N, C-alpha and C positions, 0 to 999 in steps of 0.2 A: 587764317591770313588777316593781317591788319594792314589795310591799304595805306594808312598814314605812315607806317614804318619805312615804306619804300618811296615816299613821295619826293619829288624834286625839291631841292633845298630852297630854291628861289620861290617856288610855290608855297612852301611852308612859311617862309618869311612874309609872304603876301597875306597868308591866312592870319598871322599874328598881328598884322596891321589892322585887319578887319575886326578881329576879336582877340585881344591878348590872352584871355583866359579861355582856352578851348573847352567847350562843353563836352565832358567825357561821356555823358549819357547819349550823345549823338553818334558815337563811334560804332556801336552795334548795328545801327541803321545803315551806316555807310558800308559796312562789311557784309551786308546781305547780297546774295547772288544777283538779285534784280538790280541793285545799285552798282555793283562791281562791273556789270556789263558796260556801263557808261565810260569806264576808263579807257576803252578801246575806240571811242568815238571822239574825234577831234572837234573843237569848236570852230575850226576854220572852214566848215561847210564844203570840204573837199579840195580846198585850195592847196593843201599840202600834197596833193596827188598830181599836181600839174607844174610845169616849169614856168608858167606865166607869173607865178608868185614865189617869192623867196621866204619860206616859213622856217625860221631857225629854232623856234621854241614850241614845244608840244604842250598844249594846255587842253586837257580832256574835258568832256562833258561832265564827268564826275567832279573834276576840280571846280568847274564852274558852279555846279549844284551845291557843293560844299561851301563855296564862297558866298553864294546867295543865302544859304542857311545861316552862316556866321553873321552876315550883315543884319538879318532879321533878328537873330538872337541878341546881338549887341544892343539893339534899340528897344526890343520888347521883352526879352527873357520869357517868352511865351513858347512852350513846346509845340503846340499845335501849329502856330504860324511859322515857326522855324522848320517844322517837318514839311509844311506846304512848300516852303522854299527849296528844301532838299529834294522833294519829289517832283518838282515842277517840270523837269525834263526827263523823267524816268522812262517815258515812252518814245523819246527822240531816237530816230533811226540813224543809220550811217548817212553822212553828208548833212547832218544837223537840219538847219532850216530850209534846205533845198526842198524838203518834203512839203513845206507850206506853199511853195510856188507850184509844185506838181499838183497839189490839191486845190489850187486857186484861192488859197487862204493866207497869202503873205501879209495882208494888212492886219488881221486879227489874230492869226496863228492859233486857231481853236480846233483845227481838224483832228488833232491827236488827243484831245481832252478825254474822250470816251475810253481810249486805249490807256490813258494815264490811270483812270479809275480801275480799269481791269488789271493793270500791272500791279497795282497796290493790293487790291482785294484778292488776287490769285497767288500772292506770295505768302506762303505759310509763315516764313520767318518774320516778315514785316508785320503781318497780322498778329503774331504772337507777341512781338515787341509793343505794338499798339495796345493790345489787351493788358500787357503788364503795366503800361503807363496810363491805363484807364482812358484811352482815347478811342472813340467810336468813329469809324469812317463816315457814318451818316450824319454826324453832328453838324457839319457845315453845309448840308444840303438844304436848298430852299424848297424843293418839291420831291415828293415820292409818287411815282407812277405805278399803280398796281394793275397788272394785266394778267394775273394768275386766276385759275379757276378753283383753287383749293380754299374752302371757307376758313379753316384754321389759320392758314397763311395770311389771308385777308384780314382776319381779326388781329393778328400779331402786328401787321402793318398799321392798322387803325389805331391800336393802342400806342405803338411807338410814335406815330405822327402826333397823336394827341398829347402824349407825355412830353414831347420835345418841341411842341409848337411848330410843326412842319406841315405845310400844305400837302394834303393827299388828294390825288385824283384817281378814282377807282373805276375800272371797267366791269360792267355787269355782263349778263349772258348775251352772247351774239350768235349762238348756234341755232340751227333750224330756222333761219330768217334770211330773206333775200333782198328786202327793200332798204337801200342805204339812206333814203330820204326820211325814214322813220327814226333814225338815230338822233338822240337829243342829249343835251347836257342839263342835269338837274341835281337834286339832292337825294341821298339815300332814303330819307324819310318821306319823299314824295314820289317814289317809284311805284309802279303797279304793273301787274301782269308779267313780272319777271321772277321766276322761281329762285334764281340765285340771289337776287336782291332780297327777296322775302326771307330766305333762310339766313342771310347775313344780318338782316335787321333783327330777327328774333334772337340770334346768338349774341349780337352786339348789346341788346337790351339786358341780357342776362349778366353781361360783364360790366354794365353801367357805362358803356361807351356812347359818345355822342353820335347821333344819326345825321347830324348836319354836315355830312361829308359830300363833297362834289363827286358825282358819278356820271358816267356816260353809259347810256342804255338805249334799248330800242323799244318803241311803242308798238311795234309789230307783234302780233301774236305768233307763237311758234307754229311752224307748219308741220303737221303730222302727215308727212308724205314721204314715202320711201325713196322717191325720185329726187328729193332735196338733200344735198350734201349736208352733213352735220355742221360743218363750218365752211360756208362759201367765202369767196374772196371779197365780196362786196361789203358786207356788214362789219366784220372785224377790222378791215382796213379803214373804213369810215370812222369807226370808233377811235382808232388810233390817231387819225387826223384831227378829230375833235379834241382829244386829250392834248395833243400838241398845240392846238389853237388856244386852249384854256391856259396852258403854261405861258405861251408867248404873249397872250393878252395881259397876263399878270406882270410879266417881266417888263414890257414896254409901257405899262400903266394905261 
């Protein structure tokens, strides 16, 4: 199915005003299932379901997204920026921006951004097209938060962040610890008493990776007590809050 074959004539004329030479490379992205869902969502935020408003023209969220992409393409001819325009409403639910009011986020409209990333990364067809166009979804990220326990995975994130000049904040071991006040923010090369950090340092050196990575770890010694839960609620959650603080501090300067 090609969505553009069945598009409203007036809408198509509008698209030609925005960009006379329609970028054909954009069509496969438009026809992915994740994007086609947006054709059933009106931009009227539910006004077309009430008699209080007279809505004679149906303009879908997909039409709006295509229009934004065409405007961006017209002025930039940059695929990445154009796709950012196309995908900006991919997570928009029924009734459009009403969800921003429900989430108390009507001023900034950021409450669905995490879902936007999920919708893109979980779509096999979108990811295949991005790979074909040599576009990496992490390229435009300012931060990478590493909260995994797998050393090979941590090393891959370290290498990717270093190669692409992205700030990485990595969480070290928080198991077998109880005291949240012992959680600190430091650098990987300055940690001590943390088995996970030690192993990560050793493996990173072998790969020639920089150890000047911001990490969140605990100064508390591991408790060898069977009555202590392997991962209590106190320390991991405190580590997470510290990571969020590091990111927020860098964002607001």
